[in-house]
Rosetta silent file (secondary structure, phi, psi, omega in degrees, C-alpha in Angstrom):
SEQUENCE: MYHYTYKNIADHFNQTNEFTTLAAQSMVNNHGKFAYLALLYKPFFKFFQSYFLRRGFLDGFAGFIIALMASIYVFVKYFKLWELQKSQNIKK
SCORE:     score description
SCORE:     0.000 S_00000001
   1 L     0.000  131.040  176.329  112.484  118.199  119.496 S_00000001
   2 L   -95.993  146.437  178.848  111.816  114.584  120.045 S_00000001
   3 L  -141.330  103.964  173.597  110.290  112.525  117.370 S_00000001
   4 L  -101.759  103.756 -172.901  109.334  108.823  118.258 S_00000001
   5 L   -72.146  -37.296 -166.867  108.162  106.900  115.322 S_00000001
   6 L  -127.781  143.197 -177.378  107.758  103.673  117.238 S_00000001
   7 L   -74.266  -34.688 -173.852  106.482  103.005  120.885 S_00000001
   8 L  -166.279  178.312 -175.382  109.118  100.214  121.424 S_00000001
   9 H   -63.120  -39.313 -176.557  111.282   97.681  119.603 S_00000001
  10 H   -63.017  -36.466 -177.074  108.323   95.225  119.201 S_00000001
  11 H   -65.108  -45.462  175.156  106.291   97.969  117.505 S_00000001
  12 H   -65.979  -39.880  172.585  109.143   98.578  115.076 S_00000001
  13 H   -60.529  -39.889  179.378  109.408   94.938  114.140 S_00000001
  14 H   -66.059  -34.178  178.143  105.830   94.704  113.618 S_00000001
  15 H   -68.701  -47.403 -177.843  105.783   97.734  111.380 S_00000001
  16 H   -60.388  -43.628 -176.486  108.923   96.325  109.514 S_00000001
  17 H   -60.085  -46.662  177.755  107.088   92.951  109.058 S_00000001
  18 H   -74.843  -32.979  175.978  104.209   94.645  107.390 S_00000001
  19 H   -66.601  -38.221  177.896  106.138   96.999  105.246 S_00000001
  20 H   -64.727  -34.727 -179.674  108.440   94.279  104.015 S_00000001
  21 H   -70.417  -44.393 -179.736  105.488   92.093  103.035 S_00000001
  22 H   -60.298  -43.345 -173.170  104.033   95.128  101.056 S_00000001
  23 H   -67.566  -43.366  175.409  107.379   95.881   99.524 S_00000001
  24 H   -65.757  -41.233  175.138  108.037   92.325   98.356 S_00000001
  25 H   -60.380  -41.027  174.910  104.561   91.991   96.977 S_00000001
  26 H   -59.915  -42.900 -177.540  105.057   95.362   95.057 S_00000001
  27 H   -64.361  -37.354 -177.988  108.337   93.949   93.630 S_00000001
  28 H   -64.808  -51.608  176.859  106.482   90.789   92.450 S_00000001
  29 H   -52.873  -35.812  177.913  103.872   92.897   90.893 S_00000001
  30 L   -96.133   31.199  179.212  106.361   94.968   89.122 S_00000001
  31 L    51.257   37.172 -179.923  108.088   91.875   87.851 S_00000001
  32 L   -78.839  138.020 -179.741  111.148   92.204   90.121 S_00000001
  33 L  -102.712  133.665  175.457  113.404   89.294   90.116 S_00000001
  34 L   -69.778  131.872  163.935  115.119   87.659   93.148 S_00000001
  35 L  -134.255  128.275 -173.139  118.910   87.371   93.128 S_00000001
  36 H   -53.536  -36.339  175.445  120.955   85.728   95.767 S_00000001
  37 H   -64.101  -33.447  172.008  123.578   88.381   95.413 S_00000001
  38 H   -58.969  -41.982  179.292  121.119   91.143   96.163 S_00000001
  39 H   -66.266  -25.002  179.306  120.201   89.394   99.433 S_00000001
  40 H   -88.020  -45.889 -167.642  123.909   89.483  100.418 S_00000001
  41 H   -91.358  -31.340 -173.587  125.055   92.853   99.325 S_00000001
  42 H   -61.302  -46.737  179.290  121.959   95.073   99.487 S_00000001
  43 H   -61.048  -48.430  177.908  121.522   94.828  103.361 S_00000001
  44 H   -55.160  -39.881 -176.241  125.269   95.520  103.801 S_00000001
  45 H   -68.998  -43.073  179.722  125.113   98.456  101.521 S_00000001
  46 H   -64.096  -30.326  174.167  122.068   99.906  103.358 S_00000001
  47 H   -74.022  -37.284  177.776  123.855   99.610  106.609 S_00000001
  48 H   -67.070  -42.675 -179.609  126.940  101.338  105.222 S_00000001
  49 H   -61.309  -51.923 -179.293  124.861  104.045  103.748 S_00000001
  50 H   -66.411  -41.077 -172.351  122.852  104.683  106.826 S_00000001
  51 H   -77.836  -46.041 -173.652  125.747  104.381  109.327 S_00000001
  52 H  -105.698  -43.740 -177.809  128.537  106.029  107.445 S_00000001
  53 H   -78.913  -30.860  175.067  127.435  108.020  104.424 S_00000001
  54 L   -92.354    8.764  173.437  124.392  109.441  106.281 S_00000001
  55 L    55.563   44.787  172.788  126.699  109.889  109.368 S_00000001
  56 H   -58.796  -26.736 -167.976  124.501  107.646  111.678 S_00000001
  57 H   -71.220  -17.875  176.706  127.693  106.990  113.747 S_00000001
  58 H   -75.013  -12.486  179.464  127.369  110.681  115.085 S_00000001
  59 H   -93.313    2.655  169.612  124.189  109.441  116.929 S_00000001
  60 L    81.218 -149.656 -178.788  126.135  106.877  118.951 S_00000001
  61 H   -54.733  -42.965  179.594  124.439  103.619  119.813 S_00000001
  62 H   -69.879  -27.293  175.500  121.045  104.721  118.604 S_00000001
  63 H   -72.330  -29.502 -179.268  122.604  105.479  115.019 S_00000001
  64 H   -75.162  -35.142 -179.822  124.066  101.983  114.999 S_00000001
  65 H   -76.238  -39.177  173.394  120.633  100.428  115.745 S_00000001
  66 H   -55.261  -46.642  173.824  118.900  102.552  113.244 S_00000001
  67 H   -54.293  -48.412  177.825  121.496  101.398  110.634 S_00000001
  68 H   -61.189  -45.733  173.927  120.988   97.862  111.695 S_00000001
  69 H   -64.040  -34.433 -176.194  117.296   98.023  111.466 S_00000001
  70 H   -69.203  -42.610 -171.075  117.421   99.599  108.043 S_00000001
  71 H   -80.876  -23.119  174.492  119.665   96.762  106.787 S_00000001
  72 H   -68.706  -39.545  177.746  117.453   94.108  108.476 S_00000001
  73 H   -63.007  -39.263  171.682  114.440   95.574  106.629 S_00000001
  74 H   -60.883  -45.423  175.469  116.273   95.156  103.304 S_00000001
  75 H   -57.305  -49.960 -175.721  117.209   91.706  104.104 S_00000001
  76 H   -69.598  -38.533  173.980  113.747   90.625  105.020 S_00000001
  77 H   -56.641  -45.154 -179.571  112.236   92.300  101.974 S_00000001
  78 H   -72.997  -29.012  178.853  114.382   90.386   99.644 S_00000001
  79 H   -72.151  -41.958  178.391  113.912   87.107  101.571 S_00000001
  80 H   -64.906  -31.862  170.484  110.190   87.618  101.315 S_00000001
  81 H   -62.331  -39.044  173.792  110.540   88.247   97.587 S_00000001
  82 H   -61.801  -44.874  178.379  112.211   84.937   97.265 S_00000001
  83 H   -57.192  -49.208 -175.592  109.471   83.190   99.322 S_00000001
  84 H   -70.243  -30.938 -179.724  106.700   84.685   97.059 S_00000001
  85 H   -70.072  -38.988 -177.594  108.663   83.819   93.734 S_00000001
  86 H   -65.531  -42.972 -178.500  109.238   80.385   95.080 S_00000001
  87 H   -71.885  -27.514  176.726  105.624   79.772   95.989 S_00000001
  88 H   -71.844  -39.901 -179.430  104.411   81.159   92.575 S_00000001
  89 H   -67.608  -28.970 -177.293  106.736   78.695   90.848 S_00000001
  90 H   -75.775  -42.704 -176.737  105.480   75.723   92.907 S_00000001
  91 H   -70.197  -23.363 -176.170  101.822   76.715   91.999 S_00000001
  92 L   -72.469    0.000    0.000  102.530   76.805   88.212 S_00000001
């Protein structure tokens, strides 16, 4: 059974952009705090989790790309959180 969630890579990036914006805004609304350390280690851990712990390596190159995209999602989410908190501090 084939399950294609995205039409192409551009579609995947567009949805990632939308979802990271929503996730970062949700973190701000729930009083989440940005930490530089999280920006560095959480994307790496997400890749490790997806590629090794969930055995994405068994899917070959596709598994690598999926793990990489998952880590990019986490990185962008935390970067957007940083941007939102920075813009809120400037407004105050």
